[in-house]
N, C-alpha and C positions, 0 to 999 in steps of 0.2 A: 651375616652382613657386617661389614666393617665401616666404621665412621672415620673419615679422614679429618685430622685436625692440623691446624697450621700453628706451630709454636714459634715464638720469637725468643732469641737468645741474647743475653747481655753479660758482660764480664764485670764483676764488682770492682770498683775503683778504690774501695776502702772497706775495712771491717765493720760489721754491724752486729750488735748484741741485742737480741730480742728483749723487749721490756714487758711483753705479755705473751700468753700461750698462742695467740693468733698471729704473732709476728715470726719472721724467719731470721735466724742468726746465720751469718756467713762471713767469710774471710776475703780479704783483698785477693783478686785473681780467680775466685770461684766463678763458675759459669752458672747463670740462673736462667731458667726456662719459664716463660709465661704462656699458658694455654689460651688466655684471653688478651689479645694485644692492647685493648683499650683499658685494661686493668692490670696492675702489676703485682698482685699477690702471686708469688712465684714459688717454685720448688728448685732445689739445687739439681742441676743437670748431671 
């Protein structure tokens, strides 16, 4: 059985350096994917 998920994508407008292990570092132009649209803890797509 497969569970369908609906992810939202966003392109980073600026670099971000994580300040804790729970945060995500990314560079301007990276595409980020959120599995929970109401919450933006994301992964790089």
